[in-house]
All heavy atoms as an XYZ file, in Angstrom:
721
protein
N      -1.168   -113.481     78.198
C      -0.320   -113.350     79.353
C      -1.176   -113.119     80.606
O      -0.890   -113.679     81.658
C       0.642   -112.191     79.143
C       1.698   -112.103     80.205
S       3.177   -111.286     79.692
C       2.853   -109.627     80.141
N      -2.218   -112.296     80.474
C      -3.085   -112.040     81.617
C      -3.848   -113.302     82.000
O      -4.003   -113.611     83.178
C      -4.060   -110.884     81.303
C      -5.067   -110.716     82.407
C      -3.294   -109.602     81.083
N      -4.287   -114.062     80.989
C      -5.021   -115.284     81.299
C      -4.117   -116.327     81.967
O      -4.561   -117.080     82.830
C      -5.670   -115.856     80.041
O      -4.683   -116.200     79.096
N      -2.842   -116.355     81.584
C      -1.909   -117.278     82.226
C      -1.698   -116.898     83.689
O      -1.645   -117.766     84.569
C      -0.581   -117.289     81.482
N      -1.600   -115.602     83.953
C      -1.440   -115.148     85.336
C      -2.689   -115.446     86.148
O      -2.603   -115.869     87.309
C      -1.131   -113.654     85.366
N      -3.861   -115.241     85.548
C      -5.108   -115.542     86.257
C      -5.226   -117.034     86.540
O      -5.683   -117.438     87.621
C      -6.296   -115.061     85.432
N      -4.804   -117.862     85.591
C      -4.856   -119.308     85.800
C      -3.911   -119.719     86.927
O      -4.259   -120.549     87.776
C      -4.501   -120.036     84.513
N      -2.716   -119.132     86.958
C      -1.761   -119.460     88.016
C      -2.296   -119.038     89.384
O      -2.155   -119.768     90.367
C      -0.424   -118.780     87.738
N      -2.920   -117.861     89.450
C      -3.488   -117.416     90.717
C      -4.643   -118.307     91.156
O      -4.777   -118.623     92.331
C      -3.960   -115.968     90.602
C      -2.874   -114.909     90.639
C      -3.467   -113.538     90.383
C      -2.141   -114.930     91.956
N      -5.486   -118.707     90.205
C      -6.630   -119.534     90.581
C      -6.181   -120.914     91.063
O      -6.794   -121.481     91.963
C      -7.611   -119.657     89.418
O      -7.015   -120.372     88.344
N      -5.115   -121.461     90.484
C      -4.607   -122.754     90.945
C      -4.092   -122.625     92.371
O      -4.365   -123.478     93.222
C      -3.502   -123.275     90.001
C      -2.783   -124.462     90.607
C      -4.105   -123.646     88.658
N      -3.373   -121.551     92.664
C      -2.864   -121.354     94.019
C      -3.991   -121.136     95.010
O      -3.931   -121.609     96.140
C      -1.900   -120.172     94.069
C      -0.589   -120.488     93.377
O      -0.212   -121.644     93.289
N       0.079   -119.476     92.895
N      -5.021   -120.404     94.601
C      -6.153   -120.156     95.496
C      -6.861   -121.463     95.807
O      -7.226   -121.725     96.955
C      -7.123   -119.132     94.868
C      -8.411   -119.056     95.657
C      -6.469   -117.775     94.792
N      -7.054   -122.309     94.795
C      -7.716   -123.583     95.033
C      -6.869   -124.501     95.913
O      -7.403   -125.255     96.729
C      -8.031   -124.268     93.703
C      -9.088   -123.577     92.836
C      -9.217   -124.294     91.495
C     -10.410   -123.516     93.545
N      -5.563   -124.447     95.763
C      -4.694   -125.304     96.558
C      -4.737   -124.932     98.036
O      -4.644   -125.789     98.908
C      -3.264   -125.215     96.038
N      -4.904   -123.641     98.327
C      -4.912   -123.186     99.715
C      -6.316   -122.923    100.248
O      -6.473   -122.365    101.325
C      -4.079   -121.905     99.857
C      -2.618   -122.125     99.617
C      -1.991   -121.559     98.520
C      -1.868   -122.900    100.484
C      -0.651   -121.764     98.296
C      -0.519   -123.104    100.255
C       0.090   -122.539     99.158
N      -7.346   -123.318     99.512
C      -8.718   -123.009     99.921
C      -9.068   -123.645    101.253
O      -9.768   -123.055    102.067
C      -9.695   -123.461     98.842
N      -8.605   -124.846    101.513
C      -8.944   -125.534    102.758
C      -8.250   -124.913    103.962
O      -8.771   -124.949    105.066
C      -8.584   -127.017    102.664
C      -9.440   -127.728    101.645
O     -10.551   -127.306    101.379
N      -8.914   -128.796    101.063
N      -7.061   -124.380    103.757
C      -6.294   -123.837    104.867
C      -6.415   -122.323    104.988
O      -5.698   -121.718    105.772
C      -4.814   -124.193    104.704
C      -4.584   -125.695    104.727
O      -5.390   -126.394    105.373
O      -3.614   -126.152    104.113
N      -7.317   -121.708    104.237
C      -7.398   -120.246    104.201
C      -7.723   -119.656    105.566
O      -7.230   -118.597    105.919
C      -8.424   -119.786    103.179
N      -8.538   -120.337    106.338
C      -8.931   -119.791    107.633
C      -7.815   -119.913    108.662
O      -7.723   -119.098    109.579
C     -10.189   -120.500    108.132
N      -6.964   -120.930    108.527
C      -5.952   -121.148    109.552
C      -4.555   -120.713    109.132
O      -3.693   -120.565    109.978
C      -5.906   -122.643    109.918
O      -5.621   -123.405    108.752
C      -7.231   -123.084    110.508
N      -4.325   -120.533    107.837
C      -2.988   -120.187    107.361
C      -2.747   -118.694    107.534
O      -3.502   -117.874    107.055
C      -2.818   -120.562    105.885
O      -3.084   -121.946    105.738
C      -1.422   -120.241    105.403
N      -1.685   -118.372    108.224
C      -1.306   -116.987    108.431
C       0.176   -116.877    108.128
O       0.973   -117.704    108.555
C      -1.603   -116.527    109.875
C      -1.111   -115.116    110.108
C      -3.082   -116.646    110.170
N       0.560   -115.847    107.365
C       1.963   -115.637    107.038
C       2.721   -115.210    108.297
O       2.128   -114.916    109.334
C       2.091   -114.588    105.947
N       4.024   -115.141    108.198
C       4.839   -114.824    109.366
C       4.592   -113.412    109.873
O       4.792   -113.142    111.052
C       6.324   -114.982    109.027
O       6.645   -114.147    107.911
C       6.644   -116.427    108.695
N       4.150   -112.495    109.026
C       3.906   -111.130    109.487
C       2.450   -110.911    109.886
O       2.032   -109.784    110.115
C       4.329   -110.113    108.431
C       3.546   -110.250    107.141
O       2.805   -111.235    106.991
O       3.677   -109.358    106.293
N       1.654   -111.953    109.957
C       0.281   -111.828    110.409
C      -0.720   -111.555    109.305
O      -1.865   -111.248    109.581
N      -0.322   -111.653    108.048
C      -1.221   -111.383    106.942
C      -1.843   -112.690    106.460
O      -1.141   -113.661    106.221
C      -0.467   -110.713    105.787
C      -1.366   -110.315    104.637
S      -0.491   -109.653    103.206
C       0.514   -108.407    103.915
N      -3.162   -112.699    106.310
C      -3.833   -113.901    105.847
C      -3.797   -113.959    104.324
O      -3.456   -112.982    103.654
C      -5.277   -113.919    106.337
O      -6.010   -112.903    105.695
N      -4.162   -115.099    103.783
C      -4.189   -115.267    102.329
C      -5.229   -114.349    101.715
O      -5.007   -113.765    100.655
C      -4.456   -116.739    101.969
C      -3.256   -117.588    102.352
C      -4.761   -116.892    100.486
C      -3.439   -119.057    102.132
N      -6.355   -114.180    102.406
C      -7.398   -113.291    101.895
C      -6.903   -111.859    101.752
O      -7.197   -111.184    100.771
N      -6.146   -111.396    102.726
C      -5.585   -110.050    102.657
C      -4.578   -109.941    101.520
O      -4.556   -108.954    100.793
C      -4.912   -109.681    103.988
O      -5.864   -109.835    105.039
C      -4.401   -108.258    103.971
N      -3.775   -110.961    101.362
C      -2.815   -110.962    100.264
C      -3.494   -110.941     98.914
O      -3.065   -110.242     97.998
N      -4.580   -111.697     98.788
C      -5.316   -111.698     97.522
C      -5.985   -110.356     97.261
O      -6.091   -109.927     96.118
C      -6.347   -112.826     97.516
C      -5.771   -114.231     97.402
C      -6.872   -115.263     97.505
C      -5.009   -114.391     96.101
N      -6.431   -109.685     98.328
C      -6.978   -108.341     98.159
C      -5.908   -107.397     97.612
O      -6.168   -106.581     96.729
C      -7.482   -107.791     99.491
C      -8.827   -108.267     99.902
C      -9.224   -107.542    101.177
C     -10.532   -108.030    101.715
N     -10.905   -107.322    102.944
N      -4.706   -107.509     98.143
C      -3.621   -106.644     97.681
C      -3.250   -106.937     96.234
O      -2.981   -106.022     95.453
C      -2.405   -106.797     98.595
C      -2.593   -106.313    100.028
C      -1.357   -106.635    100.860
C      -2.888   -104.837    100.060
N      -3.247   -108.212     95.867
C      -2.964   -108.575     94.472
C      -4.061   -108.032     93.559
O      -3.786   -107.487     92.494
C      -2.816   -110.107     94.330
C      -2.804   -110.522     92.877
C      -1.564   -110.582     95.018
N      -5.309   -108.168     93.989
C      -6.421   -107.657     93.192
C      -6.362   -106.149     93.027
O      -6.628   -105.618     91.952
N      -6.012   -105.446     94.092
C      -5.890   -103.991     94.017
C      -4.748   -103.596     93.089
O      -4.872   -102.652     92.292
C      -5.660   -103.403     95.407
N      -3.651   -104.321     93.161
C      -2.529   -104.044     92.260
C      -2.888   -104.284     90.810
O      -2.514   -103.515     89.924
N      -3.623   -105.362     90.562
C      -4.059   -105.628     89.190
C      -5.039   -104.565     88.710
O      -4.992   -104.146     87.541
C      -4.705   -107.010     89.095
C      -3.759   -108.196     89.082
C      -4.543   -109.498     89.158
C      -2.896   -108.165     87.838
N      -5.925   -104.104     89.582
C      -6.907   -103.094     89.189
C      -6.221   -101.810     88.756
O      -6.509   -101.270     87.677
C      -7.875   -102.822     90.343
N      -5.307   -101.316     89.552
C      -4.647   -100.060     89.193
C      -3.671   -100.258     88.045
O      -3.552    -99.419     87.159
C      -3.962    -99.400     90.415
C      -3.452    -97.995     90.076
C      -2.840   -100.230     90.948
C      -4.495    -97.016     89.735
N      -2.989   -101.405     88.032
C      -2.031   -101.658     86.959
C      -2.683   -101.757     85.600
O      -2.234   -101.152     84.623
N      -3.775   -102.513     85.502
C      -4.460   -102.650     84.222
C      -5.123   -101.346     83.800
O      -5.174   -101.027     82.606
C      -5.486   -103.778     84.291
C      -4.895   -105.176     84.436
C      -6.005   -106.205     84.613
C      -4.033   -105.524     83.232
N      -5.628   -100.574     84.766
C      -6.234    -99.287     84.427
C      -5.196    -98.321     83.858
O      -5.455    -97.618     82.886
C      -6.907    -98.680     85.654
N      -4.022    -98.311     84.455
C      -2.967    -97.407     83.979
C      -2.451    -97.840     82.614
O      -2.201    -97.005     81.738
C      -1.824    -97.323     85.022
C      -0.617    -96.622     84.466
C      -2.322    -96.616     86.261
N      -2.304    -99.142     82.412
C      -1.860    -99.631     81.101
C      -2.893    -99.274     80.033
O      -2.551    -98.800     78.949
C      -1.598   -101.152     81.139
C      -1.462   -101.727     79.748
C      -0.354   -101.440     81.951
N      -4.170    -99.474     80.338
C      -5.224    -99.129     79.383
C      -5.271    -97.646     79.092
O      -5.445    -97.223     77.939
N      -5.107    -96.829     80.128
C      -5.110    -95.378     79.933
C      -3.909    -94.938     79.101
O      -4.033    -94.072     78.225
C      -5.110    -94.663     81.280
N      -2.773    -95.525     79.352
C      -1.584    -95.178     78.569
C      -1.734    -95.543     77.104
O      -1.363    -94.774     76.211
N      -2.297    -96.726     76.846
C      -2.529    -97.132     75.459
C      -3.536    -96.194     74.792
O      -3.358    -95.791     73.641
C      -3.052    -98.579     75.414
C      -2.030    -99.611     75.768
C      -0.990    -99.788     74.671
O      -1.258    -99.560     73.508
N       0.193   -100.181     75.079
N      -4.595    -95.862     75.499
C      -5.612    -94.974     74.937
C      -5.081    -93.593     74.652
O      -5.365    -93.000     73.599
N      -4.291    -93.057     75.564
C      -3.722    -91.730     75.353
C      -2.727    -91.734     74.206
O      -2.662    -90.781     73.425
C      -3.060    -91.219     76.631
C      -4.059    -90.781     77.667
C      -3.401    -90.254     78.925
O      -2.229    -90.528     79.203
N      -4.164    -89.505     79.700
N      -1.971    -92.793     74.092
C      -1.030    -92.888     72.979
C      -1.727    -92.930     71.634
O      -1.324    -92.255     70.677
N      -2.802    -93.709     71.551
C      -3.553    -93.793     70.295
C      -4.244    -92.472     69.979
O      -4.288    -92.042     68.815
C      -4.589    -94.927     70.375
C      -3.983    -96.301     70.403
C      -3.282    -96.651     69.104
O      -3.731    -96.292     68.026
N      -2.157    -97.326     69.221
N      -4.791    -91.810     70.986
C      -5.456    -90.528     70.763
C      -4.458    -89.471     70.302
O      -4.738    -88.690     69.374
C      -6.168    -90.073     72.034
N      -3.300    -89.431     70.937
C      -2.280    -88.454     70.546
C      -1.773    -88.738     69.134
O      -1.566    -87.808     68.346
C      -1.124    -88.480     71.540
N      -1.583    -90.007     68.830
C      -1.129    -90.380     67.487
C      -2.124    -89.916     66.431
O      -1.745    -89.312     65.420
C      -0.956    -91.896     67.410
C      -0.562    -92.397     66.043
C      -0.508    -93.916     66.026
C      -0.292    -94.408     64.611
N      -0.416    -95.857     64.520
N      -3.407    -90.175     66.666
C      -4.432    -89.770     65.705
C      -4.525    -88.268     65.560
O      -4.650    -87.743     64.436
N      -4.459    -87.546     66.677
C      -4.556    -86.085     66.613
C      -3.355    -85.481     65.900
O      -3.506    -84.579     65.065
C      -4.682    -85.513     68.017
N      -2.165    -85.970     66.211
C      -0.966    -85.414     65.576
C      -0.908    -85.745     64.087
O      -0.462    -84.917     63.278
C       0.286    -85.907     66.296
C       0.463    -85.364     67.713
C       1.637    -86.016     68.397
C       0.610    -83.859     67.697
N      -1.362    -86.942     63.715
C      -1.411    -87.270     62.291
C      -2.420    -86.395     61.561
O      -2.168    -85.942     60.442
C      -1.763    -88.745     62.093
C      -0.625    -89.686     62.386
C      -1.018    -91.151     62.222
O      -2.211    -91.429     61.960
O      -0.130    -91.998     62.365
N      -3.551    -86.135     62.192
C      -4.565    -85.284     61.573
C      -4.070    -83.854     61.405
O      -4.286    -83.226     60.365
C      -5.836    -85.283     62.406
O      -6.375    -86.570     62.504
N      -3.419    -83.346     62.424
C      -2.880    -81.983     62.340
C      -1.765    -81.919     61.311
O      -1.630    -80.939     60.578
C      -2.406    -81.501     63.723
C      -3.617    -81.325     64.648
C      -1.625    -80.198     63.625
C      -3.260    -81.072     66.093
N      -0.967    -82.981     61.233
C       0.105    -83.015     60.237
C      -0.423    -83.024     58.811
O       0.167    -82.430     57.916
N      -1.531    -83.682     58.587
C      -2.104    -83.731     57.244
C      -2.870    -82.463     56.898
O      -2.927    -82.075     55.738
C      -3.048    -84.928     57.125
C      -2.313    -86.235     57.126
C      -3.249    -87.388     56.971
N      -2.490    -88.635     57.047
C      -3.013    -89.803     57.279
N      -4.322    -89.912     57.461
N      -2.263    -90.870     57.329
N      -3.497    -81.846     57.898
C      -4.286    -80.643     57.655
C      -4.056    -79.657     58.801
O      -4.837    -79.606     59.746
C      -5.774    -81.005     57.532
C      -6.616    -79.844     57.097
O      -6.106    -78.782     56.774
N      -7.929    -80.050     57.114
N      -3.002    -78.843     58.718
C      -2.674    -77.935     59.824
C      -3.763    -76.896     60.111
O      -3.857    -76.396     61.228
C      -1.386    -77.245     59.360
C      -0.807    -78.152     58.339
C      -1.965    -78.828     57.681
N      -4.594    -76.570     59.124
C      -5.647    -75.578     59.342
C      -6.747    -76.115     60.267
O      -7.527    -75.344     60.807
C      -6.291    -75.149     58.016
C      -5.370    -74.330     57.121
C      -4.419    -75.212     56.315
O      -4.617    -76.405     56.200
N      -3.367    -74.594     55.782
N      -6.829    -77.423     60.437
C      -7.872    -78.028     61.262
C      -7.461    -78.142     62.733
O      -8.143    -78.803     63.515
C      -8.223    -79.404     60.724
N      -6.381    -77.478     63.101
C      -5.884    -77.568     64.478
C      -6.956    -77.194     65.495
O      -7.145    -77.883     66.492
C      -4.656    -76.669     64.637
C      -4.175    -76.552     66.061
C      -3.426    -77.571     66.633
C      -4.490    -75.442     66.840
C      -2.990    -77.478     67.939
C      -4.064    -75.346     68.141
C      -3.314    -76.365     68.689
O      -2.890    -76.278     69.993
N      -7.656    -76.077     65.263
C      -8.658    -75.619     66.221
C      -9.816    -76.601     66.358
O     -10.414    -76.710     67.423
C      -9.185    -74.235     65.813
C      -8.117    -73.175     65.959
O      -7.230    -73.298     66.784
N      -8.195    -72.142     65.136
N     -10.165    -77.305     65.282
C     -11.258    -78.267     65.340
C     -10.817    -79.591     65.964
O     -11.647    -80.344     66.462
C     -11.814    -78.527     63.941
C     -12.539    -77.343     63.364
C     -13.133    -77.689     62.010
C     -13.881    -76.496     61.457
N     -14.477    -76.800     60.155
N      -9.548    -79.889     65.933
C      -9.038    -81.163     66.452
C      -8.661    -81.054     67.928
O      -8.875    -81.992     68.697
C      -7.824    -81.629     65.617
C      -8.268    -81.957     64.197
C      -7.137    -82.828     66.255
C      -7.132    -82.218     63.245
N      -8.136    -79.904     68.336
C      -7.556    -79.786     69.671
C      -8.580    -79.959     70.790
O      -8.327    -80.649     71.774
C      -6.838    -78.440     69.821
C      -6.141    -78.298     71.143
C      -5.008    -79.042     71.419
C      -6.634    -77.444     72.113
C      -4.368    -78.929     72.640
C      -6.004    -77.326     73.330
C      -4.869    -78.064     73.596
N      -9.745    -79.334     70.674
C     -10.746    -79.407     71.749
C     -11.260    -80.833     71.972
O     -11.267    -81.311     73.113
C     -11.908    -78.434     71.470
O     -11.369    -77.115     71.338
C     -12.918    -78.462     72.599
N     -11.676    -81.565     70.921
C     -12.089    -82.958     71.169
C     -10.936    -83.833     71.672
O     -11.153    -84.744     72.479
C     -12.582    -83.446     69.809
C     -12.890    -82.234     69.040
C     -11.978    -81.169     69.556
N      -9.725    -83.538     71.213
C      -8.556    -84.287     71.678
C      -8.352    -84.079     73.178
O      -8.105    -85.028     73.920
C      -7.318    -83.840     70.894
C      -6.026    -84.309     71.493
C      -5.662    -85.648     71.429
C      -5.167    -83.420     72.103
C      -4.470    -86.089     71.972
C      -3.974    -83.846     72.653
C      -3.622    -85.186     72.590
N      -8.463    -82.838     73.624
C      -8.284    -82.535     75.039
C      -9.377    -83.187     75.887
O      -9.095    -83.732     76.971
C      -8.285    -81.017     75.247
C      -7.589    -80.484     76.477
C      -6.133    -80.898     76.472
C      -7.696    -78.988     76.517
N     -10.604    -83.188     75.399
C     -11.700    -83.847     76.108
C     -11.462    -85.356     76.187
O     -11.683    -85.978     77.233
C     -13.021    -83.542     75.409
C     -14.265    -84.166     76.022
C     -14.491    -83.633     77.429
C     -15.465    -83.888     75.146
N     -11.002    -85.943     75.097
C     -10.707    -87.380     75.092
C      -9.597    -87.716     76.081
O      -9.675    -88.725     76.792
C     -10.325    -87.835     73.688
N      -8.579    -86.880     76.150
C      -7.490    -87.112     77.102
C      -7.991    -87.051     78.544
O      -7.584    -87.867     79.384
C      -6.368    -86.094     76.915
C      -5.540    -86.341     75.708
S      -4.690    -87.906     75.870
C      -3.517    -87.769     74.582
N      -8.887    -86.126     78.830
C      -9.429    -86.020     80.184
C     -10.254    -87.260     80.535
O     -10.154    -87.788     81.651
C     -10.281    -84.763     80.312
N     -11.045    -87.743     79.603
C     -11.858    -88.931     79.859
C     -10.991    -90.175     80.003
O     -11.281    -91.049     80.832
C     -12.886    -89.116     78.744
C     -13.984    -88.046     78.688
C     -14.848    -88.244     77.457
C     -14.811    -88.060     79.941
N      -9.931    -90.264     79.225
C      -9.026    -91.407     79.340
C      -8.295    -91.362     80.681
O      -8.102    -92.396     81.330
C      -8.037    -91.434     78.158
C      -8.781    -91.720     76.853
C      -6.950    -92.466     78.382
C      -7.938    -91.503     75.605
N      -7.904    -90.183     81.112
C      -7.225    -90.046     82.400
C      -8.162    -90.438     83.544
O      -7.722    -91.000     84.551
C      -6.720    -88.616     82.588
C      -5.802    -88.441     83.754
C      -4.509    -89.217     83.620
O      -4.026    -89.420     82.499
O      -3.983    -89.632     84.671
N      -9.450    -90.159     83.387
C     -10.415    -90.556     84.407
C     -10.456    -92.069     84.549
O     -10.730    -92.587     85.636
C     -11.807    -90.016     84.070
C     -12.847    -90.426     85.071
C     -12.848    -89.877     86.344
C     -13.795    -91.369     84.754
C     -13.790    -90.264     87.288
C     -14.736    -91.759     85.682
C     -14.742    -91.205     86.942
N     -10.172    -92.795     83.475
C     -10.132    -94.258     83.544
C      -9.069    -94.707     84.547
O      -9.315    -95.610     85.350
C      -9.830    -94.846     82.169
C      -9.667    -96.342     82.166
C      -9.214    -96.867     80.816
O      -9.026    -96.112     79.876
N      -9.025    -98.161     80.730
N      -7.910    -94.091     84.519
C      -6.847    -94.452     85.461
C      -7.248    -94.078     86.890
O      -6.989    -94.829     87.833
C      -5.547    -93.765     85.080
N      -7.894    -92.928     87.064
C      -8.344    -92.516     88.389
C      -9.412    -93.480     88.910
O      -9.433    -93.825     90.092
C      -8.855    -91.063     88.351
C      -7.685    -90.120     88.035
C      -9.519    -90.670     89.661
C      -8.099    -88.707     87.715
N     -10.277    -93.935     88.023
C     -11.302    -94.901     88.414
C     -10.661    -96.225     88.855
O     -11.128    -96.856     89.808
C     -12.265    -95.135     87.257
C     -13.500    -95.964     87.553
C     -14.344    -95.290     88.622
C     -14.317    -96.144     86.292
N      -9.591    -96.630     88.186
C      -8.858    -97.821     88.615
C      -8.288    -97.654     90.006
O      -8.290    -98.593     90.809
N      -7.803    -96.466     90.322
C      -7.282    -96.185     91.664
C      -8.402    -96.253     92.701
O      -8.225    -96.824     93.784
C      -6.616    -94.810     91.695
C      -6.038    -94.364     93.031
C      -4.879    -95.258     93.430
C      -5.598    -92.923     92.946
N      -9.556    -95.707     92.357
C     -10.702    -95.753     93.274
C     -11.125    -97.201     93.518
O     -11.397    -97.599     94.659
C     -11.865    -94.915     92.709
C     -11.500    -93.427     92.734
C     -13.149    -95.159     93.502
C     -12.449    -92.546     91.966
N     -11.169    -97.996     92.458
C     -11.535    -99.408     92.595
C     -10.511   -100.149     93.454
O     -10.866   -100.993     94.281
C     -11.703   -100.058     91.213
C     -12.949    -99.505     90.539
C     -11.776   -101.571     91.312
C     -13.111    -99.908     89.095
N      -9.231    -99.821     93.284
C      -8.194   -100.458     94.110
C      -8.396   -100.123     95.582
O      -8.266   -100.995     96.442
C      -6.812   -100.004     93.645
N      -8.736    -98.880     95.896
C      -8.996    -98.511     97.280
C     -10.236    -99.205     97.827
O     -10.291    -99.595     98.988
C      -9.140    -97.006     97.447
C      -7.820    -96.275     97.506
C      -7.653    -95.082     96.841
C      -6.759    -96.772     98.229
C      -6.460    -94.401     96.902
C      -5.559    -96.109     98.299
C      -5.412    -94.913     97.621
N     -11.248    -99.383     96.983
C     -12.453   -100.098     97.415
C     -12.119   -101.555     97.720
O     -12.606   -102.125     98.707
C     -13.560    -99.975     96.355
C     -14.099    -98.545     96.331
C     -14.694   -100.960     96.623
C     -15.041    -98.265     95.188
N     -11.287   -102.173     96.880
C     -10.907   -103.569     97.095
C     -10.146   -103.716     98.415
O     -10.394   -104.633     99.192
C     -10.065   -104.098     95.913
C     -10.942   -104.239     94.671
C      -9.425   -105.430     96.260
C     -10.165   -104.563     93.425
N      -9.224   -102.811     98.650
C      -8.437   -102.880     99.894
C      -9.318   -102.597    101.112
O      -9.123   -103.178    102.165
C      -7.239   -101.910     99.831
C      -6.245   -102.375     98.790
C      -6.558   -101.800    101.191
C      -5.116   -101.429     98.561
N     -10.277   -101.706    100.937
C     -11.188   -101.398    102.036
C     -10.766   -100.215    102.856
O     -11.100   -100.105    104.022
N     -10.031    -99.302    102.254
C      -9.588    -98.107    102.985
C     -10.330    -96.897    102.487
O     -10.662    -96.708    101.405
C      -8.093    -97.886    102.812
C      -7.285    -98.932    103.510
C      -5.826    -98.606    103.454
C      -5.050    -99.644    104.230
N      -3.656    -99.380    104.259
């Protein structure tokens, strides 16, 4: 699905490549600015989706481990919490990259 979206975007970019310097939308936004916004949206969106998947898998593994061996709670909880913090940083890094792309 992501590759199909990338292919569709690349076809549109190639179609408007010649007019990129002169084409301006009705609100004054150029194609380059629009593509920056799309790129920033993809950066934060994919980072959040990846972080959500990672956190879900980590929580699933930790809860299954605790369910099978409740005495190991103290040994499982600390690495689980560290993993959650590192996964959350992935989403924050996506936000930082989105701001870098936009240029603010």
